[in-house]
C-alpha positions in Angstrom: 36.1 35.7 32.0 36.3 38.6 29.5 37.0 36.1 26.7 34.1 33.9 27.8 31.7 36.9 27.7 32.9 37.9 24.2 32.3 34.3 23.0 28.8 34.3 24.4 28.1 37.7 22.8 29.4 36.4 19.5 27.2 33.3 19.6 24.2 35.4 20.5 24.7 37.5 17.4 25.0 34.3 15.3 21.8 32.9 16.8 19.9 36.1 16.1 20.6 35.5 12.4 19.4 31.9 12.4 17.4 30.9 9.3 16.2 27.8 7.4 18.1 27.2 4.2 16.4 25.9 1.1 12.8 26.4 0.0 9.9 26.0 2.4 7.6 23.2 1.1 4.2 24.0 -0.2 2.1 22.3 -2.9 3.1 23.9 -6.2 0.4 26.0 -7.8 0.9 24.2 -11.1 0.7 20.7 -9.7 -2.0 18.5 -11.2 -3.5 18.1 -7.7 -4.6 21.8 -8.0 -6.4 21.4 -11.3 -10.1 22.4 -11.0 -11.2 19.9 -13.6 -10.0 17.0 -11.5 -11.9 18.1 -8.4 -15.5 17.6 -9.6 -17.7 14.7 -10.4 -16.1 11.6 -11.8 -16.9 10.6 -15.4 -19.1 7.6 -15.6 -21.4 8.6 -12.7 -25.0 7.8 -13.4 -27.8 5.5 -12.4 -25.4 2.8 -11.2 -23.4 4.8 -8.6 -24.0 7.7 -6.2 -21.8 10.6 -5.3 -21.7 9.7 -1.6 -18.6 9.2 0.6 -16.9 5.9 0.2 -17.4 3.8 3.3 -14.3 3.0 5.4 -15.1 -0.7 5.4 -16.5 -1.0 1.9 -16.4 -4.8 1.9 -19.2 -4.8 4.6 -21.6 -3.5 1.9 -21.8 -7.1 0.8 -23.4 -8.0 4.2 -21.6 -11.3 4.1 -20.3 -12.5 7.5 -18.1 -15.1 6.0 -16.4 -12.5 3.8 -16.0 -10.1 6.8 -14.2 -12.9 8.7 -11.9 -13.5 5.8 -10.9 -9.9 5.7 -10.4 -9.7 9.4 -8.1 -12.7 9.5 -6.1 -11.4 6.5 -5.6 -8.0 8.1 -4.4 -9.7 11.3 -1.9 -12.1 9.8 -1.0 -11.2 6.2 2.8 -11.3 5.5 2.7 -8.2 3.2 1.2 -6.1 6.0 3.9 -7.4 8.4 6.6 -6.2 6.0 4.8 -2.8 5.7 4.7 -2.6 9.5 8.4 -3.3 9.8 9.2 -0.6 7.2 7.0 1.9 9.1 8.8 1.1 12.3 12.2 1.7 10.6 11.0 5.0 9.1 9.8 6.2 12.5 13.1 5.3 14.0 14.8 7.4 11.3 12.7 10.3 12.4 13.9 9.9 16.0 17.4 9.8 14.8 17.0 13.0 12.9 15.3 14.7 15.9 18.2 13.7 18.1 20.9 15.1 15.8 22.4 18.4 17.0 21.5 20.0 20.4 23.2 18.7 23.5 25.6 15.8 23.5 28.0 14.4 26.1 30.6 11.8 26.7 32.5 10.3 29.6 35.8 8.6 29.3 38.0 6.7 31.8 41.2 4.9 31.3 44.3 3.6 33.1 47.5 2.1 31.8 51.1 1.3 32.8 52.9 3.9 30.7 56.4 4.5 29.5 56.4 8.0 27.9 59.1 9.2 25.5 61.5 11.6 27.2 62.2 13.4 23.9 58.5 14.0 23.5 58.8 16.4 26.4 62.2 17.7 25.3 64.1 15.7 27.9 67.4 14.0 27.4 66.7 11.5 30.2 64.4 8.5 30.3 61.0 9.2 31.9 60.1 6.8 34.6 57.4 4.2 34.1 54.2 5.1 35.9 50.6 4.1 36.3 48.7 6.8 34.5 45.0 7.5 34.6 42.6 9.7 32.6 39.1 10.7 33.7 37.0 13.2 31.7 33.5 14.5 31.1 32.6 16.6 28.1 29.5 18.2 26.8 28.6 20.3 23.8 25.6 22.0 22.2 25.5 22.2 18.4 23.5 25.2 17.0 21.3 24.7 14.0 22.1 28.1 12.7 21.2 27.4 9.1 18.3 25.0 9.7 20.1 22.0 8.3 19.1 19.7 11.1 15.5 21.0 10.9 15.4 20.3 7.2 16.7 16.8 8.0 13.9 16.3 10.4 11.4 17.5 7.8 12.7 15.1 5.2 12.7 12.1 7.7 9.1 12.9 8.8 7.9 13.2 5.2 9.6 9.9 4.3 7.9 8.3 7.3 4.5 9.7 6.1 5.2 8.2 2.7 6.0 4.9 4.3 2.7 5.0 6.2 0.9 5.7 2.9 2.6 2.7 1.3 1.4 0.6 4.2 -2.1 1.9 3.6 -1.8 0.9 -0.1 -0.8 -2.6 1.0 -3.9 -2.8 3.2 -6.4 -1.8 0.6 -4.7 -4.0 -2.0 -4.9 -6.9 0.5 -8.6 -6.4 1.1 -9.4 -6.2 -2.6 -7.4 -9.4 -3.2 -9.3 -11.3 -0.4 -12.7 -10.2 -1.8 -11.6 -11.1 -5.3 -10.4 -14.6 -4.3 -13.6 -15.2 -2.4 -15.7 -14.1 -5.3 -13.7 -16.3 -7.6 -14.4 -19.4 -5.4 -18.2 -18.6 -5.2 -18.4 -17.9 -9.0 -16.5 -21.1 -9.9 -18.9 -23.2 -7.7 -22.0 -21.5 -9.2 -20.8 -21.8 -12.8 -19.7 -25.4 -12.2 -23.2 -26.3 -11.0 -24.8 -24.7 -14.1 -22.3 -26.5 -16.3 -23.2 -29.8 -14.8 -26.8 -29.2 -15.5 -26.0 -28.3 -19.1 -23.9 -31.5 -19.4 -26.8 -33.6 -18.0 -29.3 -32.1 -20.5 -26.8 -32.6 -23.4 -26.4 -36.2 -22.4 -30.2 -36.7 -22.5 -30.2 -35.0 -25.9 -27.4 -37.2 -27.2 -29.2 -40.4 -26.0 -32.4 -39.3 -27.7 -30.7 -38.5 -30.9 -29.1 -41.9 -30.9 -32.5 -43.6 -30.3 -34.0 -41.6 -33.2 -31.1 -42.7 -35.4 -31.6 -46.3 -34.5 -35.3 -46.0 -35.2 -34.6 -44.6 -38.7 -35.8 -41.1 -37.8 -32.4 -39.4 -37.7 -28.9 -39.7 -39.2 -25.3 -40.2 -38.0 -24.5 -36.5 -38.5 -26.9 -35.4 -35.9 -25.6 -37.9 -33.4 -22.0 -36.8 -34.1 -22.9 -33.1 -33.6 -24.7 -34.0 -30.3 -21.8 -36.1 -29.0 -19.3 -33.3 -29.9 -21.4 -30.8 -28.0 -21.5 -33.2 -25.0 -17.7 -33.6 -25.1 -17.2 -29.8 -25.4 -19.3 -29.2 -22.3 -17.6 -31.9 -20.3 -14.2 -30.4 -21.2 -15.2 -27.2 -19.4 -15.8 -28.8 -16.0 -12.1 -29.0 -15.0 -11.7 -25.3 -15.6 -14.2 -24.4 -13.0 -12.6 -26.7 -10.5 -9.2 -25.2 -11.2 -10.6 -21.7 -10.7 -12.1 -22.8 -7.4 -8.9 -24.4 -6.2 -6.8 -21.4 -7.2 -9.1 -19.1 -5.4 -8.8 -21.2 -2.2 -5.0 -21.3 -2.5 -5.0 -17.5 -2.9 -7.0 -17.1 0.2 -4.7 -19.5 2.1 -1.7 -17.4 1.1 -3.4 -14.0 1.9 -4.5 -15.2 5.3 -1.3 -17.2 6.0 -3.4 -20.2 7.0 -3.7 -23.8 5.8 -6.7 -24.6 3.6 -8.4 -26.6 6.3 -8.3 -23.6 8.6 -10.2 -21.2 6.3 -13.6 -20.1 7.7 -16.4 -22.8 7.4 -18.3 -22.6 4.2 -15.8 -20.8 2.1 -14.9 -23.7 -0.1 -18.6 -24.5 -0.8 -19.8 -21.0 -1.4 -22.0 -21.0 -4.5 -23.6 -17.5 -4.4 -21.8 -14.4 -5.5 -21.3 -11.6 -3.0 -23.9 -8.9 -3.9 -24.2 -5.2 -3.0 -27.9 -4.3 -2.9 -27.4 -0.5 -3.0 -25.9 2.0 -5.5 -22.1 2.1 -5.2 -20.9 5.3 -3.4 -17.9 6.8 -5.3 -17.6 10.4 -4.0 -16.0 13.0 -6.2 -12.5 13.8 -7.6 -11.4 16.0 -4.7 -12.3 13.4 -2.1 -10.7 10.7 -4.3 -7.3 12.5 -4.5 -7.3 13.1 -0.7 -8.2 9.5 0.0 -5.9 7.6 -2.3 -2.8 6.6 -0.3 -0.6 6.4 -3.4 -1.4 10.1 -4.1 -0.4 10.9 -0.5 2.7 8.8 -0.8 3.9 10.7 -3.9 3.1 14.1 -2.3 5.1 13.2 0.8 8.1 12.1 -1.4 7.9 15.6 -3.0 8.0 17.2 0.5 11.0 15.1 1.5 12.8 15.9 -1.7 12.2 19.7 -1.1 13.6 19.4 2.4 16.7 17.7 1.1 17.5 20.8 -0.8 17.9 22.6 2.5 20.1 19.8 3.8 22.3 20.0 0.8 22.5 23.8 1.0 23.5 23.6 4.7 26.8 21.8 3.7 28.0 25.2 2.3 28.1 26.7 5.8 30.1 26.0 9.0 28.9 24.0 12.0 29.1 26.0 15.2 28.8 24.5 18.7 29.8 25.4 22.2 31.3 22.9 24.6 32.8 22.4 28.0 35.0 19.6 29.5 36.4 18.8 32.8 38.8 16.0 33.8 41.9 14.8 35.5 45.0 13.3 33.8 48.2 12.1 35.5 49.6 9.5 37.8 46.8 7.5 39.3 47.8 8.3 42.9 47.6 12.0 42.1 44.3 12.1 40.2 42.0 14.8 41.4 44.8 17.0 42.7 45.4 20.5 41.4 48.4 19.5 39.1 46.3 16.9 37.3 43.0 18.7 36.9 41.9 20.4 33.7 38.8 22.1 32.3 37.8 24.0 29.2 34.9 26.0 27.8 34.3 27.8 24.6 32.8 27.8 21.0 33.9 25.4 18.3 33.6 25.9 14.6 34.1 23.3 11.9 33.8 24.1 8.2 34.5 22.0 5.2 35.3 24.3 2.3 32.7 23.7 -0.4 35.0 22.5 -3.1 34.1 18.8 -2.9 30.9 18.8 -4.9 28.6 20.5 -2.4 27.0 22.8 -5.0 26.6 19.8 -7.4 24.7 18.0 -4.6 22.4 21.0 -4.3 21.6 20.9 -8.0 21.1 17.1 -7.7 18.6 17.7 -4.9 16.8 20.3 -7.0 16.6 17.8 -9.9 15.3 15.1 -7.6 12.6 17.5 -6.5 11.6 18.2 -10.1 11.4 14.5 -10.7 9.3 14.0 -7.5 6.9 16.7 -8.7 6.5 15.0 -12.1 5.9 11.6 -10.5 3.3 13.2 -8.1 1.5 14.7 -11.1 1.6 11.3 -12.9 0.2 9.5 -9.8 -2.7 12.1 -9.6 -3.6 11.8 -13.2 -3.4 8.0 -13.1 -5.7 7.9 -10.0 -8.3 9.8 -11.9 -7.8 7.7 -15.1 -8.1 4.4 -13.1 -11.3 5.5 -11.4 -12.9 6.9 -14.5 -12.0 3.7 -16.5 -13.3 1.5 -13.7 -16.6 3.5 -13.6 -17.0 3.2 -17.4 -16.3 -0.5 -17.5 -18.6 -1.2 -14.5 -21.4 0.7 -16.2 -20.8 -1.3 -19.5 -20.7 -4.6 -17.7 -23.9 -3.8 -15.8 -25.6 -2.9 -19.1 -24.4 -6.2 -20.6 -25.6 -8.1 -17.5 -29.0 -6.5 -17.7 -29.3 -7.4 -21.4 -28.4 -11.0 -20.7 -30.9 -11.1 -17.8 -33.6 -10.2 -20.3 -32.4 -12.8 -22.7 -32.3 -15.4 -19.9 -35.9 -14.5 -18.9 -37.0 -15.0 -22.5 -35.2 -18.3 -22.7 -36.9 -19.4 -19.5 -40.3 -18.4 -20.9 -39.6 -20.3 -24.2 -38.5 -23.4 -22.2 -41.6 -23.3 -20.1 -43.8 -22.9 -23.1 -42.1 -25.7 -25.1 -42.4 -28.0 -22.1 -46.1 -27.3 -21.9 -46.5 -28.0 -25.6 -44.6 -31.2 -25.1 -46.9 -32.3 -22.3 -49.8 -31.5 -24.6 -48.3 -33.6 -27.3 -47.7 -30.6 -29.6 -43.8 -30.6 -29.4 -41.3 -33.4 -29.4 -39.2 -34.4 -26.4 -36.1 -33.3 -28.4 -37.5 -29.8 -28.8 -38.3 -29.7 -25.1 -34.7 -30.7 -24.3 -33.2 -28.2 -26.7 -35.3 -25.3 -25.3 -34.3 -26.3 -21.8 -30.6 -26.5 -22.8 -30.8 -23.1 -24.4 -32.2 -21.7 -21.2 -29.4 -23.4 -19.2 -26.8 -21.9 -21.6 -28.3 -18.4 -21.0 -28.0 -19.1 -17.3 -24.3 -19.9 -17.7 -23.8 -16.6 -19.7 -25.7 -14.6 -17.1 -23.7 -16.2 -14.3 -20.4 -15.3 -16.0 -21.7 -11.8 -16.5 -22.6 -11.5 -12.9 -19.0 -12.6 -12.0 -17.6 -9.9 -14.3 -19.8 -7.3 -12.6 -18.7 -8.5 -9.1 -15.0 -8.3 -10.2 -15.5 -4.9 -11.7 -17.0 -3.7 -8.4 -13.9 -4.8 -6.6 -11.7 -3.0 -9.1 -13.7 0.1 -8.7 -13.4 0.1 -4.9 -9.7 -0.5 -5.3 -9.4 2.5 -7.6 -11.4 4.6 -5.1 -8.7 3.9 -2.5 -11.0 3.2 0.4 -10.4 0.9 3.3 -7.1 2.0 4.9 -8.7 4.4 7.3 -10.1 1.7 9.5 -6.6 0.2 9.8 -5.2 3.6 10.9 -8.0 4.0 13.5 -7.4 0.4 14.8 -3.7 1.1 15.0 -4.3 4.3 17.0 -6.6 2.4 19.3 -4.1 -0.4 19.9 -1.4 2.2 20.7 -3.3 3.7 23.6 -2.1 2.7 27.1 
């Protein structure tokens, strides 16, 4: 008993000196995330956007029920999100494994065999009789985390699980952007195809009139050739719009994991671009960096790498545990009697002398942490660059679209005036056709510009990193009993 008390006192002294090895994680003061110049308003803000919080379900700003249904179905069945969910389940299981390491453990064993022991093994000259031998035992132990190695392992596993969650959030917002982009492509292709058909019809009329003027001696072959060339050029554009429409539909089919004929009704025939009637809310730099999941993922990787330094440092020190066992070993008929019973209790120490690269592993972990910090800084800077670039491009495309809208309005006015002059006999039918075709050409340019603006809006929302929060909220709701 005296030895047991001494062992307990010794363990108590060891536990009183328990500490966590390695650095405690905190965001470095010199990290790009801490820079004041990245926290304020985003460059490019102006009359086209507003510094308001980015909505969770930003695609609902379009107020398009068909688009909302596409996004809902994609979030429910997309294969990339299923992969992300599986990765997240694996990461959470790894956290559970880390949390279960150390502490109490136990084992039970039972065995029986017909045994012929070696006599000389017991320093006997005679043969030992054959016997039925049994072995029953129960053992338990408690491993102390004196140096915090196990705790650092839990921290690393939890940080990696958080990073995996951020990766799943990135997959979600990328999916939503891809769905909105594919739907916009289908609508734009249908709209531009309709305008192109109108232009082709007008050019056909112009070509027919030019041919009649030539036959009447009021024109020449060159004019007919130019008109026919223009007609053929316009006709050659029609398959491109159909291909864009089909590729958009195929993209939606893949994103929703559904056959084409099971897409929501009206998607294939949509001929009006999704439109946001309000100024785009973009927030500020501080909110952006907190919201973007790729920034959070990089920060969590940095936290995990920092914890791994403590794990590597812990290999320099011994593992200490206390254990107890009880059992009975002997001839089966005698099991449980005093001669066959055994028990034990006491501390156990295991230590691998740090001569097998342990210190090199610490330096490796420190280098990994420095690399994770550099990557984290790069992700932060790239997030700001992407958003600022998207804002600048969106503003420029809006300005171009507005200029084309003015030109389209002028072309419409000119076409109306020319048509009135033609009806009054002051302009020829050919002049009327040309004015109308010019107006149709401007409509085509304006439609293409509207498509570019719509795509730029999607790129901007993707850069802003909104849309994953609703998925997290829905997942939490589904997890409730």
